[in-house]
C-alpha positions, 0 to 999 in steps of 0.5 A: 545522578548527582548535582555535579553530573547535572552541571556537567551536562549543562556545561560540557558539549561532549557529555551532553551529546553522549547523553543524547546519543544514548537515548532511544529517542535522541535526535540530531536536532538536540546535538551541539552541532545543530545549535552551531548550524542555527547560530548563523541564522541569528539563533543562540542556544542554552542548555537546560538540564534538571533531575527530578529524582528519576535521572536527568532530563534536559534540552538544548533550547534555541532562542531568537530575538523578536525585533529590536525589543528585549523579548525573544522566543525559544524552541527545543527541537525534538526535546526534551530528552529524559532518562525517565518520562514521569511527572517528577522529571517533567515538573523539575524540567518545567521549573528550570525552564521557567527560570531560564525563560524569565531570565532571557525574557522569552515569551514562550518555549516550544518543545516537540519531543519524539514521543508517541505515547499520548500519556506524555502529552497528558503529563505536559498539559498537567504541568501547564504546557499548551498544545501548539502548531507543529514545527517538526514533522508530526508523522514519520516512518521508522525502519528497524535495521536489526533484521537480516538484509533478506528480511528487510527486502521481504518487507518491501511492497511487491511493486517497490521491489519491482522498481528497485530491480528495474532501476538496477537492471537498467544500469542505475547506480548509488554512490557516496557523495563529496563536496564536489557534488553539493551544487547538484545536490542543492539543485535537486532539493530546489526542484523537489521543493517546487514540485512537492509544495514546500519551501526549501532552505538556502544553499548556505544552510545545507552546506553548513549542516553537511560541514558541521555534522560531517567531521564526526561522521554524523553527516553524509551524502548519498547519490543516485545516478542514471546509466549515463552518470547523470545525477537523478536522486540525492539525500543527506543523512544525519546520525545521532547514536544508532538512529540515521535520519534523512531530513533532506532528499529529492529527485529529478523528473528523470529520476522518477521515470527511471526509478533511481529514487527507489534504488537509492532508498533501498541502498540507504537501508542496506548500507545503513544496516551494514554501517551499524545503524539500528534505526532508520528514520525516514523523516516525515510524510508531508505530501501524499506522494511522499507518504505512499513512496516511503510506506512501500519500504516497510517499517512502522508509521509513527505519530508523535504527540506534537508541539507544546508551548510553555507560555510566560507572556501570553499576550505576546505569545499569541500575537507571535503565533498569529504572525507566524501563521500569516508569514507561512501563508504569504511565503507559500503564495510568493513561491506559488504553493498552495495551502500547507498539506495536512501532516496528520492525515493518515496514509490510508486517506492520502491520494495515491501519487508518485513520490514527486506529488504527481498522479501515478501514470506508469504504475497502478498502486498496489491494491490490498490483497483480498482477505481470504474467505474461510474455507467452507466447512466440509459437509458430512458425508451422506450416510449410506442407505441400507441396501434394499432387502432382496425380495424372495424369488417368486416360486416358479409355477408348475408348467401347465400340462400341454393339452392335446388338441380336441378333435373338431367333429365335422358335422355331416350335412344331412339331406333335408327332406325337401332338398334333393342332393345335388347331382354331380354334373357330368360334362357332355360333348355338346355342352358349351364352354363356360362364360369365362371361356366365352369372354376370352374368345370374344376378346380374341376375335376383336381387331387390333388397335393398329388395324382399326386405325389403319382401317379408319385412315383407309376410309378417310382416303376413300 
């Protein structure tokens, strides 16, 4: 790019906006419309552009006077935007910015580029930049909108799909908002800020953002309603090139209970894809509840390199940093809020809570699936043992011949010399019966028992 082209980027808002929107890390915060919005709050803008030989690199630098004195502080949100992020480009930009800072009497200039590579932070430190407190969300969730709608739907957590379907089934709806819905939108922003623990912007700021970005199609309202038409969730979407961002979103208590916020988020993804957007930036994960809610819609969590200061007046810069920290603390106490949540805490370490920061009561968080254990290796089949050899059949023994019974000789009793053979007794007529016969006769001759009793009774009567 020639020097004339660099001069064009410095002087032409249209050329600069086209350069930002063509960048893969271009942000709505670097568009001319954002500098216009900040003008009402006392911020002025200057465009710093350089070229180190690898293409232009530059940023819209906002600066604000520090009280009645001559000094001011500078800030380039999500800048610089570079054609190539290398040492030569960064050195050229740093030199140009130092000259501008001295001319405008800036104590320091803060940048927080939308870069993830830690090497970019190393280049900044090597060029003399000092790490600083974050201004924009240092973590976000990016959803690639180029896949099909079915693929995007499958990326949702199972419980998230269930809540989207429940809200749709119960009659919740999503629609584009108009100026007539702005007051209701702002009321939701205030309620959400009070629950989430952060300070909301003024109504005028939100209105200026919508009206300034709106004419070019860079801003829109998207609203989620209950079945009876009550507004329950809302968000403002800002676009830069193919990136759509939701810097402002919230819901009511009824929106949380009805899950209208889940339906609104899914419709944002679906409608942005249909509108031709390539990337959806969910913009920050500032509380545990918000982080858990957003991670249910898939996407990729990113951690940016953070904020860096180019210091020109160290003493004043350090004093401003301390004053700013104290002011934030006092402002949060005045609004009844606690300490600033740690924005760099990884999602896995955040307490599970609902999108409004309250503990989940109606649904248990989905636990990670248990890792599948490797299948047990199949044991080799036991080898078949060889069949036992059949023993040869025992030879049949020859049947024993049947022995004829031996005749048992009966010994005849020989009469002895001193014993006479017993003479066979012949019955005689005058011989008495045997003893057994005698006993039977004697028993028959005995009187009957009844007769004996009667006889005894007769004797007693006598």
